N, C-alpha and C positions, 0 to 999 in steps of 0.2 A: 711454308714459311711466307708471311706478307711482304710483299714489294710493292713499288711507288706505282707501278702499272695496276695491279690488284685493286690499291687502294683509289685509283683514278675512275676504274671500272665501277667499283662499288657506289662512288659519288654520283656518277653520272645517271644510277640506276634509282625511279621513283616509284616503286610498286606501292600499293595500298593494299592492305597493309604490309609494313616492312618488319619484320621482328627480327630483332637481333638479340643473341646470347653471347655473354662474355664472362667469363672467368677465370681466375688463377689456378692453375695447375703446377704438379710436383714431376721434375725430372728424375726423382730414384724412387725405389723402394724404401720403405711402407709408404711414405705421402702419398704417391700417385694410388694408392687401391682407397683413397676418399674421393677421389675425382669422380668415379661413376656415380655415386651418391649424390653430389654435387650438381651435376650434370640433371638428372634424373627431378632433383627437386626444382631445378631451374625451368626444366621443362615444363615440369607440372604447373608452376606458376604462372608460365608463360600461355600455356592453355587455358587456364582459369580464366586469366585475365581477358584472351582472346575470346571465350565464350560468353563474355558479358558485355562484348562491343559487337558480336558478328553473330549469324546463324551457322549451324553445324555444316548446313549445304554451302553457305558461301567460304567456309575455313575447310573442307575437304581437301583440295589440291595442296593448301600450304599443310595442313598437318601430315598427310603422307609424305610432303617433301621433309618436313621435320624428322618422322620417325624414321624415315629410309636415312638420313645424313646420319642422326644419332648412333646409328648402325653401323656406322663407315669408322667412328672414333674408334683411334688405335692409343688406348690408354698407354700401354707401355711405350710410346714415341712422345711421352707429354715432355714437353720444353716448360716455360714459364706462365705461359696463359693458353686460353682456348676463346676462339671468337666463331660464333655459327650466326650466319646469314640467310635468312629463309624468307619467300614469297611464294606466291600462286607460282610463278614461273621460273624462280632461282633458288638454289640450295647450296652452301659453299661454306666450307668451314677451314679455319687456319689454326696452325701451331703458332703460338707467338713465342719470340722471343725474350720477352718481357712481361710483367705480369700486369692484372689489369683487375679492378674490382668487379666483384660478381654482380650480374645485375641483367633485368631482361627489361628491353624497350621496343615499344612500340610505336610505329609511327610515320611519316609518311615518306622517310626517307632512312637508310640503315645509320646505325649509332658509328660512326668511324672516327669520333676525336680520339679515343685511347691508343686508335692506329698512327693516327696523325703524329699524337704526342712519342708513341714509343719509337717510330722511326726517326724523328728528329734527334731524340735524345742518344740513339744509338749508333755506332762506325758502320756502316755498310760498304760490302765490295764484292766481286765476281774473282770466282777460281776457275781457269781455264786450264785442262788437263788436255795435252795434244796429243793424238794417237790416231796411225790409219785405222787400227781396228776399232777403236771407240773413243772419240774424244768426248770430256763430260764436260760439264759446267754446273758449278756449285755456287749458291748465293749463301753471303755471309753476312750475318748481322750480330756484331759483338764477338762473341766465342763461339756462336753457335755456326754451323756449318749445314746446308739442306740440299740434295740433289735436285736437280732439274730434269726432270723428264717427261718431254712432251715430244710435238712432232720435230723439233730442232735437234734434241739432243736426248740421247748420245748419238753422233754423228759419225760415220764409218766411210771411208774412202772405198770409191768402187771402182769399177776397171782394172786396168792394166796397173799392176803396183800395189793393187786394194785386196778386192775378192777376187781379182786372176792375177796369178805369177806372172813376174816379166822373166822374159827368156834369160838365161845364166848371162849371154853377151850383149845385154841392154846397155848402149853408152850411160854411163854416169849423169851427162848434163841432162837427157830424157828423163832418167830416174828423178831428177832433182827439179825438174820442171814439172811431172806430174805432182809431187808433195808440193810444191809451193802451190799449184791451183787450187789441192785439196785445202790448203791453210787458208787459201783465200775464200773460200767455200765455208771453211769455219768460223772466219773473221764474219761474214754475211750474217750468218745465223747469229753470232753473237749479237751484233749492229742490232737485231730487233729487241734484245734486252735492255742494250746499254743508251737506246736513243733518247737522248735529253737530261741522261742521269752523268755520263763523266766519272762515274765511281771508280774509285780504286781499283786496279786490276793485278792479280796473282797468276802469273802463266807457269805451268808444270808441263814435263815430257822429256824426251830425250834431247842431248843439246841441238842436233841437227833440226829438229820441227820447232823448238824454241826460238833459234835462229832465224829460221824461216818465216816464224811469226813476227818477231821484230821488224824483219825486213819487208813485208807485205801488207800489215796490219795497219788500220784505221785507225787503231786504238793504242798502238804504241806508245804513245804520250801516258798512257794511265795506266801503265805499268808500274807496279810499287816494288815488285819483286818476282823472282822465278824460282822453280824447285826442278831440280834435274833429275832425272829417272824414268823409270816404266812406271806408270800409275793406274794401269787398266783396270787392275782388281784391288786398289787401295781402298780400306775401307774410311769412312768419315771419321772414326776414333783415331786411324792412325795420320790421317792428313790433319785434322783439327789444330794439334801442336804446331808443324811445321808451319803451317799458315799463321797461325795466331802471335808465333814469334816476329813474322813479317810485319803484320798489322800494327801492333803493338810499337814496332818503330815507327811506323807509318803516323799513328796516331800522335807518338810525342814530339815527331817533326810538325805537323799540322799545328799542335798545341802552341810550339816555339814559334814557328812563323807568325801567327795570331798575334802572339801577346808582343812581337818585334814591332807587326804593322801599329798596335796599339800603341808601342812607346811612340814611334814616329808620329803617330796622330796626337799624341798629347802635347808633344813637342810643338808642334806646326795648331794645334787649338782646333783640331778637326774632329773633334768628337765630345759625346756626352756620357754621363754616368746615370745612375739610378734610373729604374724601371718607368716612372713617371715620363722622363725626358727621353727615351729611348721609346716608349710607345710613341710620344708626340710626334717625334722626328722620322719615325719608322713610318707611321701613318702619310708623311708628305713626301714618301718616296726617296728618303736622302741616306738610306742606310745601306754603307757602302759591306761592312763587316759587324756583326754583330758577334762580340765575345760573352760567353755567359758561364756561370759555374755550372756543372751538370747537374748537379742537384737543385738549384734552386727553383722556387717555385712560387708565387704571390696571386692569390686569389682578388680579385677587384671587380668594381662596379663604373659602368662609364658614366662620367658627369654630364652635365648639361653643356659645357663647351666643348666635349668631344675627348676630353682627357679622362683619366682615370683616377679611382680613389680605392686605395687599398681597404680590404676587410678582414676580419680575423680568421673564418671560416668560408670556405666554398660552400653553396646549397642556396637554393631559390632558383627561379627563373633570371632575375635582373644579374647576377654574379656571374662572371667569367671566372670557371673553374682554375685557368692559370692564366695570367695575363702573359708572363713571360713565354708561353707557348705560342701565344697569339701575335707578339712581335716576331718571333721566329718564323712563323708562317707569314706574315707581310713583308719580312725584309727578304726571303724567298721568294714570294712572289713579284717584287719589284726587281729580281735580277742581283740582289745582294749574296752575301755568302755569310755561313755562321760556323762558328768555333767553339765547341764545348772544352772548358779547361778545368782542370782539378779545382775542387772545394777549398776557398781561402786563398785562391791565386787572385782575386778582384776584390779584397776587402776595402782597398783604398778606392773604390769605384761602387762600392755597395753592391758587389756580385753578378753588375752585368755594364757593359760599356758598348757604347755603338759609334765606331769609326764611320765619318760622313763623306758622301762625295763632294760636298760643298759646303 
């Protein structure tokens, strides 16, 4: 599943040619039986288009990477979308927790616009399950969880109290110190993922380990909720409803907090409404908090004075597919915050409002 670190990596690569294949997929049968056919057709289209621009010899490493990558697709694990990125020396696929339009893009860089949009529109968070035998990290996007399995996680406690048994007469203070040190190790490993993100965090585990984490973690302020118990063997399907119940509360709290901040800004006359005004002042770096209805989109073109003019439909090189998404990016890039609220909440502001710094 895609995260912001993955996105940064993709955007930093400039291979030529850079092949991107995106498509919507199905989470359950019988819909997911169509997915291999769609992939086959898009791969065929990609090869035909590449063959029109490059020789077979030039394409050989890329095509080999593409075929090998397609072989790794697990159609039984389908989420809402699939993205394949391939070049001569790079090949990676992502199962997406949001739908994307089926298309093939051949360019100097990978097509990441749909990924940027999807990440902006979904609640993202982490789930850290603490255990001396197998501490686990899960990435959450909306109501979808995915296990992180790499050089850092899962993480087991080694030495006395972990892979080695402690003597029966071991002092309890020594046992607690060993566990605290292990929890600090888990916390450092987690920092690798959460650096610069500050996403909400759900922490699970037996009471003692959760307490130690709250005590020593650099990320204690991000904790949105806790789950008490042993989750060493808990499946994703078992964990999802418990975690999502916590995150729905977080989402509601964030929405209420954003609406309160907007009301205060309206009273102080430190806000603008409409997509055009939000665009203009976001570009000036004045956006402190953008509040926008979650399904609001507006295709537009940039006018000669740097503003935007809305158009009826996306399409064409001059048209921005979604000006709202562009505003989201600009606000975040300038250190502002973004809050998505339910449709109909901002009807008096024409579905979007920007709280200003000054």
